[in-house]
ZADO-1210 file (C-alpha; in nm, 4 decimals, padded with zeros to 6 digits):
<atoms>
<atom x="10.5192" y="12.3474" z="26.5423" code="UNK" pos="1"/>
<atom x="10.4147" y="12.2085" z="26.2051" code="UNK" pos="2"/>
<atom x="10.0912" y="12.0203" z="26.1527" code="UNK" pos="3"/>
<atom x="10.0534" y="11.7593" z="25.8785" code="UNK" pos="4"/>
<atom x="09.6986" y="11.6199" z="25.8821" code="UNK" pos="5"/>
<atom x="09.6588" y="11.2853" z="25.7092" code="UNK" pos="6"/>
<atom x="09.4356" y="10.9789" z="25.7104" code="UNK" pos="7"/>
<atom x="09.4533" y="10.6060" z="25.6534" code="UNK" pos="8"/>
<atom x="09.1725" y="10.6323" z="25.3996" code="UNK" pos="9"/>
<atom x="09.1518" y="10.9960" z="25.2871" code="UNK" pos="10"/>
<atom x="08.8136" y="11.1133" z="25.1654" code="UNK" pos="11"/>
<atom x="08.9436" y="11.3436" z="24.8924" code="UNK" pos="12"/>
<atom x="08.9389" y="11.7213" z="24.8991" code="UNK" pos="13"/>
<atom x="08.8082" y="11.8930" z="25.2060" code="UNK" pos="14"/>
<atom x="08.4521" y="11.9986" z="25.1394" code="UNK" pos="15"/>
<atom x="08.4079" y="12.3217" z="25.3246" code="UNK" pos="16"/>
<atom x="08.6869" y="12.5802" z="25.3128" code="UNK" pos="17"/>
<atom x="08.4371" y="12.8419" z="25.4323" code="UNK" pos="18"/>
<atom x="08.4331" y="12.6660" z="25.7712" code="UNK" pos="19"/>
<atom x="08.8027" y="12.7426" z="25.8079" code="UNK" pos="20"/>
<atom x="08.7682" y="13.0981" z="25.6805" code="UNK" pos="21"/>
<atom x="08.4996" y="13.1828" z="25.9357" code="UNK" pos="22"/>
<atom x="08.7510" y="13.0944" z="26.2070" code="UNK" pos="23"/>
<atom x="09.0241" y="13.3061" z="26.0465" code="UNK" pos="24"/>
<atom x="09.2183" y="13.0082" z="25.9100" code="UNK" pos="25"/>
<atom x="09.3733" y="12.9802" z="25.5632" code="UNK" pos="26"/>
<atom x="09.1599" y="12.8056" z="25.3036" code="UNK" pos="27"/>
<atom x="09.3963" y="12.7382" z="25.0122" code="UNK" pos="28"/>
<atom x="09.5911" y="12.4197" z="24.9527" code="UNK" pos="29"/>
<atom x="09.3998" y="12.1882" z="25.1825" code="UNK" pos="30"/>
<atom x="09.3063" y="11.8373" z="25.0765" code="UNK" pos="31"/>
<atom x="09.2439" y="11.5128" z="25.2538" code="UNK" pos="32"/>
<atom x="09.5600" y="11.3085" z="25.2050" code="UNK" pos="33"/>
<atom x="09.7043" y="10.9714" z="25.2961" code="UNK" pos="34"/>
<atom x="09.9767" y="10.9493" z="25.5541" code="UNK" pos="35"/>
<atom x="10.1671" y="10.7348" z="25.3043" code="UNK" pos="36"/>
<atom x="10.2877" y="11.0673" z="25.1650" code="UNK" pos="37"/>
<atom x="10.4526" y="11.1510" z="25.4977" code="UNK" pos="38"/>
<atom x="10.7074" y="10.8677" z="25.4827" code="UNK" pos="39"/>
<atom x="11.0045" y="11.1044" z="25.4607" code="UNK" pos="40"/>
<atom x="10.8618" y="11.3589" z="25.7042" code="UNK" pos="41"/>
<atom x="11.0043" y="11.3455" z="26.0575" code="UNK" pos="42"/>
<atom x="10.7135" y="11.3237" z="26.3011" code="UNK" pos="43"/>
<atom x="10.7654" y="11.3923" z="26.6709" code="UNK" pos="44"/>
<atom x="10.4037" y="11.3782" z="26.7877" code="UNK" pos="45"/>
<atom x="10.1213" y="11.1782" z="26.6304" code="UNK" pos="46"/>
<atom x="09.7665" y="11.2531" z="26.7457" code="UNK" pos="47"/>
<atom x="09.4719" y="11.0576" z="26.6120" code="UNK" pos="48"/>
<atom x="09.1399" y="11.2374" z="26.6388" code="UNK" pos="49"/>
<atom x="08.8616" y="11.0273" z="26.4871" code="UNK" pos="50"/>
<atom x="08.6908" y="10.7820" z="26.7191" code="UNK" pos="51"/>
<atom x="08.7682" y="10.4926" z="26.4862" code="UNK" pos="52"/>
<atom x="09.1397" y="10.5760" z="26.4548" code="UNK" pos="53"/>
<atom x="09.2498" y="10.4629" z="26.8016" code="UNK" pos="54"/>
<atom x="09.2678" y="10.0954" z="26.7124" code="UNK" pos="55"/>
<atom x="09.4078" y="10.1307" z="26.3620" code="UNK" pos="56"/>
<atom x="09.7682" y="10.0411" z="26.2868" code="UNK" pos="57"/>
<atom x="10.0091" y="10.3231" z="26.2067" code="UNK" pos="58"/>
<atom x="10.2758" y="10.2832" z="25.9392" code="UNK" pos="59"/>
<atom x="10.6093" y="10.1482" z="26.0663" code="UNK" pos="60"/>
<atom x="10.7927" y="10.4695" z="25.9783" code="UNK" pos="61"/>
<atom x="10.5818" y="10.6498" z="26.2385" code="UNK" pos="62"/>
<atom x="10.7145" y="10.4183" z="26.5089" code="UNK" pos="63"/>
<atom x="10.9272" y="10.6751" z="26.6926" code="UNK" pos="64"/>
<atom x="10.6535" y="10.9387" z="26.7236" code="UNK" pos="65"/>
<atom x="10.5012" y="11.0069" z="27.0650" code="UNK" pos="66"/>
<atom x="10.1355" y="10.9142" z="27.0263" code="UNK" pos="67"/>
<atom x="09.8115" y="11.0394" z="27.1693" code="UNK" pos="68"/>
<atom x="09.4469" y="10.9828" z="27.0852" code="UNK" pos="69"/>
<atom x="09.1864" y="11.2574" z="27.1040" code="UNK" pos="70"/>
<atom x="08.8855" y="11.0627" z="26.9813" code="UNK" pos="71"/>
<atom x="08.5985" y="11.2693" z="26.8486" code="UNK" pos="72"/>
<atom x="08.3025" y="11.1692" z="26.6345" code="UNK" pos="73"/>
<atom x="08.3664" y="11.2446" z="26.2672" code="UNK" pos="74"/>
<atom x="08.1282" y="11.5294" z="26.1784" code="UNK" pos="75"/>
<atom x="08.1461" y="11.4272" z="25.8121" code="UNK" pos="76"/>
<atom x="07.9304" y="11.1267" z="25.9033" code="UNK" pos="77"/>
<atom x="07.6529" y="11.3302" z="26.0661" code="UNK" pos="78"/>
<atom x="07.3192" y="11.3168" z="25.8884" code="UNK" pos="79"/>
<atom x="07.0339" y="11.5591" z="25.9286" code="UNK" pos="80"/>
<atom x="06.9436" y="11.9152" z="25.8564" code="UNK" pos="81"/>
<atom x="07.2104" y="12.1634" z="25.7489" code="UNK" pos="82"/>
<atom x="07.1905" y="12.3120" z="26.0988" code="UNK" pos="83"/>
<atom x="07.2529" y="11.9703" z="26.2588" code="UNK" pos="84"/>
<atom x="07.5522" y="11.9033" z="26.0348" code="UNK" pos="85"/>
<atom x="07.6933" y="12.2514" z="26.0954" code="UNK" pos="86"/>
<atom x="07.6524" y="12.2099" z="26.4724" code="UNK" pos="87"/>
<atom x="07.8497" y="11.8840" z="26.4565" code="UNK" pos="88"/>
<atom x="08.1360" y="12.0510" z="26.2663" code="UNK" pos="89"/>
<atom x="08.1376" y="12.3458" z="26.5076" code="UNK" pos="90"/>
<atom x="08.1440" y="12.1158" z="26.8124" code="UNK" pos="91"/>
<atom x="08.4386" y="11.9251" z="26.6666" code="UNK" pos="92"/>
<atom x="08.6216" y="12.2473" z="26.5785" code="UNK" pos="93"/>
<atom x="08.5692" y="12.3835" z="26.9304" code="UNK" pos="94"/>
<atom x="08.6893" y="12.0630" z="27.0966" code="UNK" pos="95"/>
<atom x="09.0005" y="12.0434" z="26.8773" code="UNK" pos="96"/>
<atom x="09.0795" y="12.4108" z="26.9258" code="UNK" pos="97"/>
<atom x="09.0715" y="12.3688" z="27.3050" code="UNK" pos="98"/>
<atom x="09.2894" y="12.0593" z="27.2885" code="UNK" pos="99"/>
<atom x="09.5436" y="12.2188" z="27.0550" code="UNK" pos="100"/>
<atom x="09.5662" y="12.5206" z="27.2856" code="UNK" pos="101"/>
<atom x="09.6390" y="12.2830" z="27.5755" code="UNK" pos="102"/>
<atom x="09.9053" y="12.1068" z="27.3662" code="UNK" pos="103"/>
<atom x="10.0712" y="12.4364" z="27.2730" code="UNK" pos="104"/>
<atom x="10.0835" y="12.5343" z="27.6421" code="UNK" pos="105"/>
<atom x="10.2812" y="12.2214" z="27.7352" code="UNK" pos="106"/>
<atom x="10.6548" y="12.2592" z="27.7986" code="UNK" pos="107"/>
<atom x="10.7278" y="11.9882" z="27.5389" code="UNK" pos="108"/>
<atom x="11.0977" y="12.0790" z="27.5166" code="UNK" pos="109"/>
<atom x="11.1510" y="11.9755" z="27.8798" code="UNK" pos="110"/>
<atom x="10.9155" y="11.6757" z="27.8948" code="UNK" pos="111"/>
<atom x="11.0230" y="11.3144" z="27.8627" code="UNK" pos="112"/>
<atom x="10.8540" y="11.1009" z="27.5995" code="UNK" pos="113"/>
<atom x="10.6467" y="10.9252" z="27.8647" code="UNK" pos="114"/>
<atom x="10.5422" y="11.2547" z="28.0263" code="UNK" pos="115"/>
<atom x="10.4396" y="11.3912" z="27.6880" code="UNK" pos="116"/>
<atom x="10.2430" y="11.0765" z="27.5997" code="UNK" pos="117"/>
<atom x="10.0636" y="11.0940" z="27.9342" code="UNK" pos="118"/>
<atom x="09.9838" y="11.4639" z="27.8851" code="UNK" pos="119"/>
<atom x="09.8515" y="11.3991" z="27.5326" code="UNK" pos="120"/>
<atom x="09.6240" y="11.1239" z="27.6603" code="UNK" pos="121"/>
<atom x="09.5056" y="11.3466" z="27.9472" code="UNK" pos="122"/>
<atom x="09.4183" y="11.6243" z="27.7024" code="UNK" pos="123"/>
<atom x="09.2287" y="11.3721" z="27.4895" code="UNK" pos="124"/>
<atom x="09.0180" y="11.2430" z="27.7757" code="UNK" pos="125"/>
<atom x="08.9234" y="11.5745" z="27.9380" code="UNK" pos="126"/>
<atom x="08.5624" y="11.6768" z="27.9219" code="UNK" pos="127"/>
<atom x="08.5459" y="11.9913" z="27.7144" code="UNK" pos="128"/>
</atoms>
């Protein structure tokens, strides 16, 4: 499974590669990018994660993707002490990690599009 994170209005380069490294994730080559650059990339599953993304229009070329929404507050908008900001990023990381693990456990090869869409929405609405 290949992940291609993108945004309607990308913020620029990701600000904290050390957050990824502390979770054992690669840190090189990451940047916030527009999904306009994915026009020729086949996308099977599209999951929006920011609270504000659920109501935004997706490009037409993404029309055939099975969609789900896993709304979470954007930790980049949290104000406060460094500890408060870090706690927000960690909470978001933890929630996404749990949801991705649930996604990877699904038998997607044998699910219909509607079953997959329902499962994605269920994962996105579970209390974590």
